[in-house]
Residue, then its C-alpha position, 0 to 999 in steps of 0.5 A: m058810890g062805886r062797888m066796895n071790895m070788902k078788907g079786913a080793916e072794913f069787915a072790922e068797921l061793919t063788926a064794930f058798927v053791928a055791936v054798937a047798933t045792937e047794944r046801943s052803947f058805945r061802952r057796951a059794944a067795947d066790952k063786947l069787942g075786948v077793945s076801948p070805947s074810944a077805939i070803937s068811937h074812931t072805927i064807927a066815924a071812919l066808917e060813917q066817913r067812908l060810906g059818906t052817911r050818918l049811921l048813928n045819933r049819939t047824944t051824951r046819954s045814948v046811941a041809936p041807929t039812924e034810919a040809913g043805919l037800920a036798914l044796914v043793920e037789919r042786913l049785916r046781922f043775917a050775914m054775920a050770923e050765917m058766918d057764926e053758924a059756919v065757924r061753929a060748924v067747923e069747930a064742931s066738925q073738929d069734935a065730932p069728925k064728919g067728912l072724907v078722908r082720902i088714902n093712896l096705898p098698896r094692895i098689900a097695905a090695904h090687906l095688913v093695915i086697914i081691912p082688918r080694922l075698918t069695921a070697928f073705925f066705923q063703929a067709932y067715927p060713924n059720920v067719917r067715910i073713907e076713900l082707899v085707891i090702890d096704887d103700888s106705884i110711888t104717887d105725889v100723894v099731895a099732887r093728886g088731891f090724897d089726905a095721906g098715903i102709905r108706903s113703905g118707909d124706903w119710899v117716903h119723902q124726907d119733906m113728909v111726917a111719916i107715922r109707922m104703921t107696921p113692924d118690919l116686913r120680910m119678902a118670901v119667896v112662895g110655890a104650890p105644892d102642886y108645882l114645887a111636885t115635879r120640881t128641885m127645891p132651890a137651895t140658893p137665890h141662883d136656883l131660881r133660874g131654873h123656875d117659872c116665876l111670877t113677878y111684879r112690874w111696876s106699871d108707871t115705870g114698867a120695871l120689873f121689882r128686883w128678887r134681891f136676897t142677902g147671903p154670907e157675901g151680902e146681897v145678891d140680885v136674881d134676874v128670874v125667868s118671868v113666866m108672868t108679869a102683873n102689876d096687881t099682887d092679887m093676880l100674883l097670889a092667885a096664880a101661885l096658889r094655881g101652881a103656875g110658878l113662885a111668887f115673891v111677896p111680903e110674908s105676911f100677905v101670905a102667912a095664912h096660906l103658908q099655915r094652911g099648907e096651900l103654899v110652901r116657903m122657901l129660901d127663907a133665910w136669905c130673906k131679910p128684914f126691910g122697912g115696913f109700912y109707913l102713914y105719911y102726909p104732909s106737915r099742917t098747922y092745922m090737920p082736918a078732924p077726919l085724917r086726925a081720928f084716921i091716924d090716931f085709930f089706925k096708929p099702932d103703938l110703935p115709935s112714930m118718925a118724924t122727917v120734919 
């Protein structure tokens, strides 16, 4: 006969056959599979008809494989044992997470959310590996094969499940004391036009990050003079620390430098809170165990935001 392509009904027939051949009883095989003896008898008859070969010798008192049946059952037992082992491995992985989690996130989110707790995560889940891809642009994480992404809540697509990872954030205008020693401290955002500014540029669009403030009359956008642009927040911070100009970055990113006096903050009253970071991922019926472990560990005690 021609080459047989395995289908669902054919797999069920073979499973029934192995059960009967192993138990040497239609009734015991039926109990094992949770079906009636008559149903399993019809299944075996259909298999024998399709193959054109008798696989079982039946009497009123016993059932035994024929020579062809013995040859088939020996090969099927090995194959089915392999499948059972594969299923058990998957089930075990859900109890003891093992594997890789790929996360796409901005550099600032990595510093604020992931890095401080990374060692504790590996101690809790020694068989889970994390791949962090730093990407400050707005990336389609699904199309690029990531398990999840972290972005400001303003940038999370509505068809994603999103979980808040941080409280609301605020931007801060900062500069080094050496830079401010020969400059006038800006009193309003408009005064920034007289300063050297270090500005973030989106790598995917080439657009500059807007220096946006909120005052008594509403939002104010300032077209600053950018003496340097970069698509890396660490580079902007390093330049600001060395007195190259003023930077506009999240305050939590520079909190330690402000506390040590390495940077000075200005225009504080003009910087209002904005949406914090959210971890987001596509809705899944069966979530991979490593991703579930990642979410459960890094999710803070903050209200979640499910968008689906």
